[in-house]
Every structure is written in C-alpha cells, then in structure tokens.
C-alpha positions as CSV (number, residue, x, y, z in Angstrom):
1,M,12.9,18.4,4.9
2,E,11.4,17.7,1.6
3,L,8.2,16.0,3.4
4,Q,7.7,19.3,5.4
5,M,7.9,21.4,2.5
6,Q,5.2,19.2,0.4
7,L,3.0,19.7,3.5
8,S,3.3,23.2,4.0
9,E,2.1,24.0,0.6
10,K,-0.3,21.7,-0.2
11,I,-2.4,20.3,3.3
12,N,-5.5,22.2,4.4
13,D,-8.5,21.6,6.0
14,K,-9.9,19.3,3.2
15,V,-9.9,15.8,3.1
16,I,-6.7,13.3,3.5
17,F,-6.6,10.2,2.2
18,S,-4.5,7.4,1.7
19,S,-3.9,5.2,-1.7
20,W,-4.1,1.9,0.5
21,S,-3.0,-1.5,-1.1
22,G,-2.7,-3.2,2.5
23,G,0.9,-3.5,1.9
24,K,4.3,-2.2,3.1
25,D,4.8,0.6,0.8
26,S,1.2,1.8,1.7
27,A,1.9,1.6,5.5
28,L,5.2,3.3,5.6
29,A,3.9,6.3,3.5
30,L,1.1,6.8,5.6
31,H,3.2,6.4,8.9
32,R,5.6,9.0,7.5
33,A,3.1,11.2,6.7
34,L,0.8,11.3,9.8
35,K,3.8,12.4,11.8
36,E,3.4,15.5,10.4
37,L,-0.6,15.4,9.2
38,K,-1.6,14.0,12.6
39,R,-4.8,12.7,10.5
40,V,-5.9,10.4,7.9
41,D,-9.8,10.4,7.1
42,I,-10.0,8.0,3.7
43,L,-8.4,4.8,3.1
44,F,-9.0,4.3,-0.6
45,T,-8.3,0.8,-2.0
46,M,-9.0,-0.6,-5.2
47,F,-11.0,-3.7,-5.6
48,D,-11.0,-6.0,-8.9
49,E,-14.1,-6.5,-11.1
50,T,-15.5,-9.1,-8.6
51,C,-15.5,-6.5,-5.8
52,V,-14.4,-9.5,-3.6
53,H,-10.3,-8.9,-3.9
54,T,-8.3,-6.0,-3.7
55,R,-7.1,-5.2,-7.6
56,A,-3.7,-4.9,-6.5
57,H,-2.8,-7.6,-3.5
58,G,-5.6,-9.9,-3.6
59,L,-6.8,-9.0,-0.4
60,S,-10.3,-9.5,1.0
61,K,-12.5,-6.7,2.1
62,R,-13.1,-7.8,5.5
63,L,-8.9,-7.7,6.1
64,I,-9.0,-4.2,4.3
65,Q,-11.7,-3.3,6.7
66,A,-10.4,-4.0,9.6
67,Q,-6.8,-2.5,8.9
68,A,-8.7,1.2,8.3
69,E,-10.5,0.4,11.5
70,S,-7.5,-0.4,13.3
71,I,-5.9,3.0,12.1
72,G,-9.2,4.8,12.6
73,A,-10.2,5.8,8.6
74,K,-12.8,5.2,6.7
75,L,-12.5,2.7,3.9
76,M,-13.6,3.8,0.5
77,M,-13.2,1.4,-2.2
78,R,-14.4,1.1,-5.8
79,C,-14.4,-2.3,-8.6
80,A,-12.3,-2.0,-11.6
81,T,-10.7,-4.0,-14.3
82,W,-7.5,-2.5,-15.2
83,E,-9.1,-1.5,-18.3
84,T,-11.8,0.6,-16.1
85,Y,-8.8,1.4,-13.2
86,E,-8.6,5.1,-13.9
87,M,-12.2,5.9,-14.6
88,E,-13.1,4.6,-11.5
89,F,-9.9,6.0,-9.7
90,L,-11.5,9.6,-11.1
91,E,-14.8,8.7,-9.7
92,F,-13.5,8.5,-6.0
93,L,-11.1,11.4,-6.6
94,K,-14.4,13.6,-7.4
95,G,-15.6,13.1,-4.0
96,V,-12.3,14.3,-2.6
97,E,-12.1,17.2,-4.4
98,N,-9.3,19.7,-3.4
99,G,-8.3,17.5,-0.6
100,T,-4.6,15.6,-0.3
101,G,-3.9,11.8,-1.6
102,I,-0.8,10.2,0.3
103,F,1.1,7.5,-2.4
104,G,3.6,5.1,-1.6
105,D,5.4,5.6,-5.2
106,I,9.2,4.7,-4.5
107,D,11.1,5.5,-7.7
108,L,8.5,4.1,-10.7
109,Q,8.0,7.8,-12.5
110,E,5.9,6.1,-14.8
111,H,3.2,5.8,-11.9
112,K,4.1,9.0,-10.2
113,D,3.7,10.7,-13.5
114,W,-0.2,9.4,-13.3
115,V,-1.0,10.0,-10.1
116,E,-0.1,13.7,-10.7
117,R,-2.4,13.6,-13.8
118,V,-5.5,12.2,-12.2
119,C,-5.0,13.6,-9.4
120,A,-4.9,17.4,-11.4
121,T,-8.4,16.6,-12.4
122,Y,-10.2,17.6,-9.1
123,N,-7.4,19.8,-8.0
124,V,-6.1,17.0,-5.6
125,S,-2.6,17.5,-4.1
126,V,-0.3,14.4,-4.0
127,L,2.0,13.3,-1.1
128,E,4.9,10.7,-2.2
129,P,6.6,10.4,1.2
130,L,8.7,7.7,0.1
131,W,9.7,9.4,-3.3
132,L,13.5,8.6,-4.1
133,E,14.4,7.0,-0.9
134,P,17.0,4.1,-1.0
135,R,14.8,0.8,-1.3
136,E,17.1,-0.6,1.1
137,K,16.9,2.1,3.9
138,L,12.9,2.1,3.4
139,I,13.0,-1.7,4.3
140,E,15.0,-1.0,7.3
141,E,12.8,1.6,8.3
142,F,9.8,-0.5,8.0
143,I,11.2,-3.1,10.7
144,R,12.8,-0.4,12.8
145,E,9.8,1.1,13.1
146,G,8.0,-2.2,14.2
147,F,6.1,-3.2,11.3
148,K,5.1,-6.5,10.8
149,A,4.0,-8.1,7.1
150,K,3.8,-11.2,5.9
151,I,4.5,-11.9,2.0
152,I,1.0,-13.3,0.8
153,A,2.2,-12.8,-3.3
154,T,5.2,-13.9,-5.3
155,K,6.0,-14.5,-8.9
156,T,6.1,-18.3,-9.5
157,E,9.9,-18.5,-9.5
158,Y,10.1,-17.1,-6.1
159,R,7.2,-19.3,-4.5
160,E,9.6,-20.1,-1.8
161,L,9.0,-16.4,0.0
162,L,5.3,-17.0,0.3
163,G,4.1,-17.1,4.0
164,K,7.5,-15.7,4.9
165,D,7.2,-12.6,7.3
166,L,9.1,-9.5,5.7
167,H,10.5,-8.4,8.9
168,N,12.2,-11.2,9.7
169,R,16.3,-10.8,8.9
170,E,16.0,-14.8,7.5
171,T,13.3,-13.8,4.8
172,L,16.0,-10.1,4.2
173,K,18.7,-12.8,3.5
174,L,16.6,-15.3,1.3
175,I,15.3,-12.1,-0.9
176,E,19.1,-11.0,-1.3
177,K,20.0,-14.8,-2.1
178,L,17.6,-15.1,-4.9
179,S,18.6,-11.7,-6.6
180,I,15.7,-9.7,-6.6
181,D,15.0,-6.3,-5.9
182,I,14.7,-6.4,-1.6
183,S,11.3,-4.0,-1.9
184,G,10.0,-6.3,-4.6
185,E,9.3,-3.2,-7.1
186,N,9.1,-5.2,-9.9
187,G,6.4,-7.5,-8.6
188,E,8.6,-10.0,-7.2
189,Y,6.6,-10.3,-4.3
190,H,3.6,-8.4,-2.6
191,T,2.6,-8.1,0.9
192,V,0.0,-7.7,4.0
193,V,1.1,-5.4,7.1
194,Y,-0.4,-6.9,10.4
195,D,1.1,-4.8,12.9
196,G,2.8,-1.6,13.4
197,P,2.8,1.9,14.8
198,I,-0.5,3.2,12.8
199,F,-2.5,0.1,14.0
200,K,-4.3,1.0,17.4
201,E,-3.9,-3.0,17.5
202,P,-2.6,-5.7,15.5
203,L,-4.5,-8.0,13.4
204,E,-4.9,-11.6,13.7
205,I,-4.2,-13.0,10.0
206,K,-5.2,-16.3,8.7
207,I,-4.0,-18.2,5.9
208,I,-7.0,-20.3,4.7
209,G,-6.1,-21.2,1.1
210,K,-3.6,-20.9,-2.1
211,H,-3.9,-20.5,-5.8
212,S,-1.6,-19.5,-8.5
213,T,-1.8,-18.2,-12.2
214,E,0.5,-18.8,-14.5
215,T,3.0,-16.4,-13.8
216,N,2.1,-16.0,-10.1
217,E,1.6,-17.5,-6.5
218,Y,-1.4,-16.3,-4.2
219,L,-2.2,-17.2,-0.3
220,I,-5.7,-16.5,0.8
221,V,-5.9,-14.7,3.7
222,N,-8.3,-13.5,5.9
223,I,-9.0,-12.6,9.9
C-alpha cells in the first residue's frame, strides 16, 4: 500500500532510473517497483575514479552492462572518488530532471536523507520500495522470488563467506553463525545478482581472481 501511494504521487511519463549496485538490495528494490511501474529506462551505476570497477562492489563494466541488457534497460555510469561522488551524481541527475529514481535503502536514515537532498536539486522523485522492511523478511523474499546472488566481497574477518551463494540456506546459516547482520548492512558482505525475475536470462558469471585490502577481501568476477 505504501509503495502504491508513492507511485500515485510521483510517477509520470518522465525518465525512470534505478540506482544500481549490481547487488541484492538494488535488484529487489527494482523488482518491487517494476510490479507497479512496468518499466525502467536506465540503470545508473557509479564507478570508481579509474572507471574500471563499480564504486560500491568492485564489479566490472562488462558485468554491469550484461545485467542491464538482461533487464532491458540502458546503462549509464559516472566515475568518482568518494570525495567527488556527490558532484558526479548530481551531473547524472541533471540529465533526468523531473524523473523518478528507485533506490534500495532499507533503514539507514542518513543515506536516505542524502538521496532525497541531492535528488531534490533536479526535482527527481525518490522511490524507496524496501524502506523500513525487516531485513530477514527481505532476504526471504529475495530467495522466494527466485533471485540468485553470489557473495563477492566481505570484511576480512568474514572471508569464509566469499564465493558462497546467498540463496543457499547453508549460507544463511553461516551468516547466523558469524553473528553478523543478515543483510550485510554494515558492510559485512556484498553480492552480485546473476539470476532472478527481473532478468530475461541468467548471467554466466566467472570468478577469475581475488584481491584484498587491509580490511576487505574481494573476488574478481566477470562474465
């Protein structure tokens, strides 16, 4: 009902875009929104300053492009450091003025406030289909709806999750055993979605390497 109210107030014939990380939350948010919207025009992804990997999850442009093609949307991207992120995001918003953006925030108020502030600059309406939903419920819905996702980044202390399929019940048991947030909302883990109801066909992803920093472990994934 809340989502329907948002839609009746905000959706028009302007551009509809999804703020797209390639992971589970943006995928489920888009899936929920599409049930009402019936379309998404653009997937917008922020890449790091090298324009090689996504800013959030370290995914390649080739993989993100494959997701967009399977969803049936145009991929648009910008490249930024964390310091220039807002400026680059505003440059994108300038081109979708008066449109609607779909975001996958769950309950981090600070980030939702930021999204609403920057989107207001160009009169872009904000749609948050997952907002304040119980995290456990969202994971269950993600699996029930047929999504498939692989864990491709973790904090170092949770490296045993790397390469696990999130939709596998054994993975959920391991997350519970590690006593971390089931949705990884504190950065404990990140995912890449490779199949689900928003895709025309599944992606054949390949793990081609691994790298680490002082605090995180990453799988290098491509198609």
